[in-house]
N, C-alpha and C positions, 0 to 999 in steps of 0.2 A: 205444506201447511202454513197457516198464517203466522207472521212474526211481527213484533213491534207494533207499529200503528197501521198494519195491514187492514184493509176493509173487510176481509173474510175472517170471521171468528175462528180461533184455533181449537177451542174445546168443542166436543161433539154436540153437546146440548145446545150451546150457543149457535153452532153452525146449522143444526136442524131447525131451530126457530127462525134464524135469519133467512135461510134459503127458501123457507115457506113464504115468508113475507115478500121476498124478492119476486118469486114466481107468481104469487097472487097479483102483485103490482104489474108485472109484465102482461099477464092475461087481461087485467082490467084496462090497461092503457095502451094495448098493442096498436090499435088504429091510430091514436093520437101520437104515439111515439114512432110510427112508421116501421114497425117490426113485421117482417113477412109472416103470414099465417103458418107456413110450414115450420118456421123456427119456433113459433109459440107452441105448436103441438109437440115439437121435438123436446123442448125443455120441460114441458109438462110430463111427458113420458119418462124422462130421466128422473124427474122429481119423484114420481110415483114409485119407480124402482128403488130409488135410494131410501125413501121414507119407509118402505116395507122392510128393507134390510136393517134400518136403524131401529125400528120397533122390535124386531126379532132379537137383535143384539142387546137391547136395553131392558127387555122384559125378563124378569128372573126365570119364569117357566120355560123360556125358549133360548135363554142365553147359554150358548155352548162355544167351544173352540171354533166350530164350523161357522156359526152365525156371526161371531165377532170378527173372524177372518174375512168373511164375505162382506161385512159392513165396512171394514177398513179398506179393502180393495176398491169397493164401490165409492167410498168417500173420496179417495185419491183421484179417480177418474172423473167423478162428478164435479169436484172442486175445480179441476183443470178445465172442464167444459164450461163451467160458470165463468171463470176468469176470461176465457176466450169470448164468451157471449157478451160479457160486460164491455170488453175492449171493442168488439165489432159493432154493437148496437146501442150501448148506453153511455160509455165514457165521454164521447164527444157529441152526444145527441142534444142539440139545443132545444128540442121540444120538451125536455124534462125540466121541470121547474126546480128552483133551489129547495123548496119545501119537500118536493117529491124525492130529491136526492137525500135529504136528511131522513125521510121516512124509510127508504130502503138502505140507508147507511152506506152509500157508495162514496168512498174517498179513494180514488185510484192512485193518488200520490203522483200523478203525472205533472210534469213541469214543462212549460213551453217558454221559449225565449221571448222576452218582451222587446228585444232590440231588433227583431225581424222587420224588414221593410214591408211596406204595403205591396200586395200582389196586384199587378196591373194587367194581367192576362186572364183568359178563361180557358177551361179545358176544351180539348178537341175530343168530343164524345161520340162514339159509334155504338149502335145498338144491334144486337144479334138475337134473333128468336131461337130458343132452344126447344121449341115445341110447346103448343098451347099458350099458357100465360107466363111461362118461365122465360125471362129475358136476361141477357148478359150485357153489361155496360162496360165499355173499355174507354178509359180516359188517358189522354196523352198531353204532354206539354208541347209548346210550340215547336221547339227544335228537335223533337223526337217523334218521327212519323212511323217508326217501325214497331214500336212495342208500347204497352201500357206503362205509364210513368207518372209519378206524383210530383207536383211542384215543390221545390226544395224549401220554400218558405211557408208551406201550408201544413196543416195537421192531417189533411185528407180532402176528400171530395164530398160536397154536400149536394144532394139531389132533392128538388121539390117538384111534385107532380100531382096531376089529377087525372081521373078517368072519366070520359064523357061519351055519350052515344054518338054513333056514326050516322049522321042524318043526310038525306038527299037534298039537293038544292031545289029551288022552285020549279026547275024544268025536269025534275026527276032523275037527274044525273048525280050520283053520289059525289060529294065534294067534302073532303075531310076538313074540319075546322082548323084554323091556324092561330097561333099566338098573335094577339093584336085584334082578332075578331071580337065583335060585341059578345059579352058574356064569358069570354075565355079569361081565366084568372092570370094575374101577374105572378111572378115567383113568390112574392110576399103573401098573396092571396091563396096559394095552393094549399089544400087541406092536408097533404101528405108530405113528409120529408124523411130522408134517409141519409145517414152519414157513414162513410167508409174510410178507413185508414188505408185501404188498398185501392190502387188505380183501376183494377178490374174486379167487378163484383157481380153477383147474380141476384135477381129479385123475382119472387113468385107473386104475380099481380092478381091472382085469383081466377079460377075457372069461370066464375059468374061474369067476368069482364070480357070473355071471348066475344069478338065482334065489335067491341067498343074501341075508342081511340085514346092513346096515351099522349097527354100534353105535359111536357116536362122541361126542367131547366137544371143545369149543373154549374157549380162554381168551386174554386179552390177555397178552402175554409181555414181561417185562423181562429182557433177556439178561444185562445186567451184574449184576443182583441179582434172581435168580429168586424170592426170598422176597417181592418187591414185585409179583409178577405177580398178575393178577386170578383170581377164582374160575372154576371150570369151568362151562360151560353144556352141558347134555345135549342132544344133537342129536335131531331127530325120527327115529324108527326108519324106515329106508328099505329096501325090498326092491329089488334091482337087477333090472330087467326089460328085456328086449331090445325 
């Protein structure tokens, strides 16, 4: 449970109100914040389950030892899930504005060293299709070619991307667009972004994008001082195939 200046309210009534505001904000801003649709549906389902148990435990007509025990157990697992969700998708997400953070009352208490040097390398990123539009991204530092690893001066890896149609060239031969082509966005122009504290992560890009092309970039991110973040690495152009 929450203690001290923790961002999660400790009392049940406060937690019930706060988690509702949080999930509503996640649903409303999922695309802008780069949260995978599957994760949005997952947290909505967990909220629905928790809210039902909270109401049963707090309503005099249905408040019993059984309903209060069920609520307490669900509160513990739901709160743990929310903390993990915040850490994975919200804490270091630069797409979330200062005002939005105030609205959802997220203060993770994370501290990052201000003395870290600037990062002068980019991730070595490989992409693996796990079927359909589910993709796995593995990032490695320069000296480690055997396993996923995070740059020691970074808070994690930031990915910026867009999905575009796979069009044929003038001669009818399919030629995937490439970063640098006319109309292909730069990292700063990409409409989607995702931040992960883990060097290996999965993303569901949506079944409606099957057959289209992923254009993306990754970099090591310093959340406390973005100017010290690394340079962007252009990802291999990947067509999403079922």
